[in-house]
Backbone as a ProteinNet text record, in pm:
[ID]
protein_1_A
[PRIMARY]
MTTAAAPLSETRPRVRRTHDELTGELELLRGEIERLRAGEEPAEVGQPLTTGGHLLWVLGESTAEMRTRIAAELLGARGEAHACSEGAHTQSIRRLRQRNQQLEERLHHARQEAHRMAEVSTGAGRGVALSLSWVLAYNDTTVMTL
[TERTIARY]
19969.9	19936.1	20015.8	19950.3	20018.2	20044.1	20148.7	20180.8	20168.9	20136.7	20122.7	20260.3	20263	20388.1	20435.6	20565.7	20623.8	20601.7	20577.1	20560.6	20684.3	20664.3	20772.5	20888.3	20855	20961.7	21052.8	21002.3	21084.8	21168.1	21125.7	21195.1	21313.9	21316.3	21428.3	21499.9	21628.7	21701.9	21670.9	21673.5	21646.5	21768.5	21758.5	21865.2	21800.7	21865.4	21813.9	21817.5	21701.6	21693.5	21669.2	21707.5	21691.8	21547.8	21514.8	21381.9	21352.2	21450.9	21431.7	21405.6	21476.5	21452.5	21311.5	21269.3	21135.2	21027.6	21050.8	20955.5	20947	21059.7	21061.9	20986.5	21008.8	20938.7	20788.6	20752	20611.5	20543.9	20609.6	20553.5	20542	20642.2	20639	20519.8	20498.4	20387.2	20252.4	20243.5	20119.5	20089.8	20191.2	20173.3	20126.1	20180.6	20139	19993.1	19953.3	19813.8	19723.2	19762.9	19683.3	19670.2	19779.8	19777	19682.8	19689.9	19604.9	19457.4	19428.6	19289	19235.5	19312.7	19269.3	19140.2	19047	18921.5	18812.9	18844.9	18743.4	18643.2	18517.5	18412.6	18346.7	18360.6	18299.8	18150.1	18103	17960.6	17911.3	17788.4	17728.1	17672.1	17657.2	17599.6	17457.7	17426.6	17294.3	17277	17373.8	17366.4	17399.1	17321.7	17354.3	17488	17564	17692.2	17666	17666.4	17628.5	17748	17866.6	17985	18096.5	18193.1	18311.5	18387.9	18382.8	18450.3	18392	18258.8	18196	18247.5	18253.8	18302.9	18447.9	18530.1	18669.9	18679.2	18593.8	18595.6	18557.6	18451.5	18408.9	18520.8	18584.5	18694.3	18810.3	18837.4	18946	18917.9	18790.5	18752.3	18729.3	18731.1	18699.2	18823	18796.9	18906.7	18957.4	19074.8	19132	19040.1	18981.1	18891.4	18769	18713.7	18595.2	18630	18744.6	18786.1	18802.2	18862.3	18880.9	18747.1	18654	18522.1	18446	18450.2	18381.3	18441.3	18573.6	18639.1	18597.3	18591.4	18549.4	18404.7	18318.2	18177.8	18165.1	18243.3	18239.3	18287.4	18394.1	18443.5	18341.3	18276.3	18173.5	18055.5	18011.5	17899.8	17936.9	18059.6	18106.5	18106.1	18149.7	18149.2	18008.6	17914.7	17775.4	17716.7	17747.4	17696.4	17751.5	17880.2	17941	17875.2	17853.8	17790.4	17648.5	17577.3	17440.6	17442.6	17535	17547.3	17581.2	17675.5	17712.5	17594.2	17517.1	17400	17298	17273.7	17177.4	17226.8	17356.1	17414.7	17397.6	17426.9	17414.3	17269.3	17176.2	17034.5	16990.1	17037.6	17001	17049.6	17171.7	17225.8	17143.2	17110	17029.9	16893.2	16829.4	16699.3	16708.3	16812.6	16830.1	16853.5	16930.1	16953.4	16823.7	16740.3	16611.2	16522.2	16521.1	16439.8	16488.7	16619.4	16677.8	16639	16643.8	16606.1	16458.6	16372.3	16230.3	16208.9	16279.1	16266.6	16314.2	16425.3	16475.8	16375.3	16310.4	16209.5	16089.8	16045.7	15933	15968.4	16090.6	16133	16144.6	16194.7	16204.6	16065.3	15970.9	15832.6	15775.2	15800.1	15748.7	15810.5	15939.5	16004.5	15941.1	15917.1	15852.2	15713.9	15641.9	15507.8	15515.7	15616	15632.5	15659.7	15745.6	15774.2	15647.8	15570.9	15447.7	15350.5	15335.5	15242.5	15289.5	15420.6	15473.3	15436.8	15417.6	15382.2	15233.4	15154.8	15011.4	14992	14902.6	14887.3	14813.6	14744.9	14670.3	14762.5	14722.9	14802	14805.8	14697.6	14693.3	14797.7	14812.4	14911.6	15051.7	15078.3	15211.8	15236	15133.7	15146.9	15178.9	15110	15138.9	15281.7	15322	15457.7	15562	15540.8	15637	15642.9	15528.1	15524.4	15596.2	15566	15628.7	15779.1	15821.9	15965.8	16034.9	15967.2	16026.3	16041.6	15938	15943.3	16055	16067.2	16172.7	16311.4	16328.5	16458.4	16491.1	16388.7	16409.8	16440	16379.1	16395.8	16482.5	16600	16689.9	16738.6	16760.4	16800.2	16943.9	17022.1	17159.2	17163.6	17052.7	17046	17053.5	17008.9	17000.6	17125.4	17240.8	17361.4	17402.9	17457.6	17502.6	17651.4
12929.5	12796.6	12695.9	12597.5	12497	12373.9	12305.5	12180.1	12067.4	11951.8	11834.8	11794.1	11744.8	11698.7	11574	11563.1	11446.7	11322.7	11208.7	11084.9	11057.7	10988.6	10958.8	10888.9	10804.4	10729.7	10821.4	10939.3	11030.7	11122.3	11142.8	11237.4	11175.3	11046.5	10979.8	10887.7	10885.8	10793	10648.3	10563.5	10421.6	10358.7	10352.5	10293.7	10185.8	10078	9969	10011	10002.5	10045.5	9924.9	9942	9832.6	9827.2	9715.6	9696.1	9803.4	9834.6	9935.4	10073.3	10108.6	10237.3	10244.1	10135.8	10131.6	10136.8	10065.9	10067.1	10207.2	10272.8	10409.5	10505.7	10492.7	10579	10551.2	10423.7	10386.6	10448.9	10443	10502.1	10653.7	10715.8	10859.8	10896.9	10821.8	10848	10823.2	10718.7	10692.8	10805.8	10855.4	10969	11092.8	11114.8	11229.3	11215.4	11095	11071.6	11095.3	11049	11072.5	11221.7	11293.4	11437.6	11506.2	11467.7	11527.5	11496.2	11377.7	11336.1	11361.2	11429.9	11458	11538.3	11501.8	11573.6	11526.6	11437.5	11389.2	11299.1	11309	11220.9	11159.8	11029.2	10967.8	10996.3	11018.8	11045.5	10946.4	10902.4	10810.2	10888.9	10822.9	10885.5	10930.8	11053.3	11108	11165.2	11141.4	11194.3	11343.3	11425.8	11568.9	11592	11684.6	11719	11820.2	11772.9	11859.3	11910.1	11858.9	11905.3	11936.7	12011.9	12039.3	11911.7	11815.3	11686.5	11611.1	11620	11557.1	11619.8	11753.2	11822.2	11784	11777.4	11737.2	11597.3	11506.4	11369.3	11366.7	11440.3	11445.1	11503.4	11608.7	11667.9	11569.4	11495	11396.7	11283.4	11251	11142.3	11189.3	11319.7	11375.6	11386.5	11405.7	11430.4	11572.6	11600.5	11735	11839.3	11804.6	11898.7	11929.8	11825.6	11846.4	11929.4	11903.4	11981.9	12128.9	12152.5	12290.2	12357.4	12285.6	12342	12371.3	12276.6	12296.5	12416.1	12425.8	12539.3	12670.6	12674	12795.3	12830.3	12729.5	12754.5	12805.9	12750.1	12797.5	12942.1	12975.4	13113.1	13208	13162.8	13244.7	13268.8	13163.9	13177.2	13270.6	13260.7	13349.9	13493.7	13516.5	13651	13706.6	13622	13665.5	13699.3	13617.9	13643.5	13775.1	13801.5	13926.8	14046.1	14033.5	14142	14166.7	14059.2	14071.6	14143.5	14105.6	14168.3	14315.5	14347.6	14486.4	14565.2	14504.9	14571.8	14603.4	14508.4	14530.2	14641.2	14643.8	14747.1	14884.4	14892.1	15017.6	15064.4	14971.9	15008.4	15056.1	14991.8	15033.4	15174.9	15204.7	15339.3	15441	15408.9	15499.7	15523.5	15416.5	15427.7	15512.1	15492	15571.6	15718.6	15746.3	15885.7	15952.4	15879.1	15932.9	15961.3	15867.9	15884.9	16004.6	16018.8	16131.4	16263.3	16267.2	16386.8	16422	16319.8	16344.2	16398.3	16342.6	16390.9	16535.6	16566.6	16704.1	16800.5	16761.6	16846.8	16867	16761.4	16772.9	16861.6	16843.2	16925.5	17072.2	17098.9	17236	17298.8	17224.6	17273.9	17297.8	17205.4	17219.8	17340.8	17369.2	17487.2	17616.2	17617.2	17734.2	17756.3	17646.1	17655	17702.9	17657.4	17700.3	17850.7	17900.4	18044.8	18123.9	18074.5	18142.4	18149.2	18034.7	18031.5	18119.7	18131.5	18214.6	18361.1	18400.5	18538.1	18566.2	18463.1	18479.1	18538.8	18631	18702	18622.7	18513.6	18438.6	18348.1	18319.1	18229.3	18088.3	18043.4	17906.9	17889.7	17989.3	17981.5	17973.4	18055.5	18051.7	17918.7	17861.9	17732.1	17621	17623.5	17523.9	17542.1	17666.8	17693.6	17644.9	17668.9	17622.1	17469.8	17405.1	17258.7	17202.8	17262.7	17217.1	17241.3	17353.2	17381.8	17279	17241.2	17141	17007.6	16966.1	16839.4	16844.6	16957.5	16970.6	16964.1	17028	17024.8	16884.1	16811.4	16676.6	16578	16594.9	16503.7	16564.5	16609.3	16670.9	16564.9	16605.7	16509.7	16462.5	16521.1	16472.6	16327.3	16275.9	16135.8	16043.8	16090.7	16007.8	16012.3	16050.8	16059.3	15921.7	15917.1	15790.2	15774
7308.9	7262.1	7342.8	7394.4	7475.8	7390.5	7428.9	7360.7	7460.2	7409.5	7496.6	7548.3	7669.9	7729.4	7655.8	7645.6	7578.6	7663.9	7602.3	7679.2	7764.8	7874.2	7967	7896.7	7798.3	7729.6	7649.2	7606.4	7529	7617.4	7739.8	7826.2	7897.4	7906.5	7974	7876	7886.3	7799.3	7840.8	7743.6	7771.6	7839.3	7971.3	8051.8	8135.8	8146.2	8226.8	8373.2	8440.9	8580.1	8669.3	8791.6	8887.2	8937.2	8999.5	9057.4	9161.5	9244.7	9349.6	9288.8	9181.2	9115.2	9056.8	8993	8934.9	9043.3	9154.2	9265.5	9325.4	9340.5	9393.7	9302.2	9171.3	9075.9	9077.3	9087.2	9093.3	9215.8	9331.2	9452.4	9439.6	9378.1	9355.2	9265.7	9159.1	9068	9135.4	9215.4	9288.8	9387	9453	9544.7	9470.1	9350.2	9269.8	9226.3	9189.6	9151.3	9271.4	9388.7	9510.2	9538	9521	9545.1	9446.1	9320.3	9217.8	9240.5	9294.1	9310.6	9450.9	9534.7	9672	9669.4	9755.3	9767.1	9672.9	9581.9	9488.8	9559.4	9516.6	9565.6	9443.2	9424.1	9305.9	9297.9	9176.5	9152	9047.4	9064.5	8968.2	8849.9	8738.2	8620.2	8653	8620.6	8647.9	8786.4	8874.3	9010.6	9006.4	9079.3	9080.7	9149.7	9097.2	9157	9267.6	9390.7	9502.6	9582.4	9555.7	9629.2	9531.2	9579.5	9498.8	9467.2	9560	9538	9420.1	9401.7	9284.8	9156.2	9155.2	9036.2	9007.4	9112.3	9094	9034.5	9082	9030.8	8883.2	8847.9	8707.5	8620.9	8669.2	8592	8577.4	8685.4	8679.4	8582.7	8565.2	8475.3	8331.9	8309.1	8178	8090.3	7962.1	7868.2	7887.7	7834.6	7847.2	7783	7668.8	7600.2	7686.1	7749.4	7832.6	7955.8	8018.8	8135.4	8097.5	7982.6	7935.6	7910.9	7847.9	7820	7949.3	8046	8173.6	8247.2	8247	8314	8248.4	8115.1	8043.9	8078.7	8085.6	8120.3	8263.5	8356.1	8494.6	8504.7	8433.2	8434.3	8371.1	8263.4	8199.6	8292.3	8362.1	8455.4	8570	8616.9	8722.9	8674.3	8551.8	8495.1	8481.4	8437.2	8424.7	8561.4	8661.9	8797.4	8850.4	8824.6	8869.3	8799.6	8668.5	8593	8643.8	8674.1	8726.2	8860.7	8947.1	9077.7	9063.1	8974.6	8949.8	8896.7	8806.8	8749.5	8856	8944.9	9052.4	9145	9171.3	9256.4	9191.9	9062.6	8989.3	8988	8966	8965.9	9103.5	9208.3	9344.2	9372.4	9332.6	9353.3	9275.2	9149	9067.7	9133	9182.3	9247.4	9374.3	9455	9576.8	9545.5	9439.7	9401.2	9355.4	9279.6	9237	9358.3	9451.3	9572.4	9652.7	9664.3	9735.4	9668.2	9536.4	9461.2	9487	9484.4	9510.9	9652.5	9750.1	9888	9900.3	9833.5	9837.7	9776.4	9666.5	9604.3	9697.1	9763.1	9856.4	9975.7	10027.7	10140.4	10101.2	9981	9932.4	9925.5	9869.3	9860.2	10000.7	10092.6	10229.2	10298.3	10275	10334.5	10280.5	10150.3	10090.5	10153.1	10170.5	10229.6	10374.1	10448.5	10587.4	10593.5	10503.6	10500.1	10464.7	10370.2	10329.7	10447.1	10518.7	10631.2	10747.1	10762.6	10870.9	10849.5	10726.4	10695.5	10716.3	10731	10753.8	10893.7	10904.6	11031.9	11138.8	11104.3	11204.7	11283.9	11405.3	11490	11437.3	11371.6	11317.1	11208.5	11120.9	11013.4	11068.4	11173.1	11234.8	11304.7	11366.7	11434	11335.1	11220.4	11115.7	11065.5	11045.8	10996.7	11095.2	11224.7	11325.6	11329.4	11322.8	11323	11201	11086.1	10962.8	10966.6	11021.7	11033.6	11121.7	11232.9	11321.6	11249.7	11174.5	11099.6	10996.8	10928.1	10827.3	10890.2	11003.5	11070.8	11118.9	11165.1	11216.5	11103.5	10987.6	10875.5	10766.3	10803.6	10707.5	10607.8	10483.6	10378.7	10393.2	10482.7	10497.7	10543.3	10596.8	10639.7	10517.4	10400.9	10281.7	10194.9	10247.9	10166.1	10117.8	9999.6	9940.9	9955.9
[MASK]
++++++++++++++++++++++++++++++++++++++++++++++++++++++++++++++++++++++++++++++++++++++++++++++++++++++++++++++++++++++++++++++++++++++++++++++++++

């Protein structure tokens, strides 16, 4: 749980300061504001936020509650996008494994058929078996490893 920062008047004792001290503090605070607002690009109401600078400007102009809510929504959207990407990756792997299994089954059947044809006494059967064996050797399933 976070607590709000104490106002500047509570953090420093009330001591009369010189003009130069106040001017120095003012310049320091202005520099800090510039640093915090670096990269901001003002956006008009209703204008689409097309750059990170627009988003920074909107966040800088928003209340603390709104900034927190926007940050939570951005983190949630990022999480959903990651989950979607992971899901697509998982589905792709599952699909490739199924395809690989189907190819292995077809190749197994083709090898059995080649052996059967090789046993046929005709020259045509042996020719088909040799051709099929060459195709099977050329298209080995080791190419489809995941």
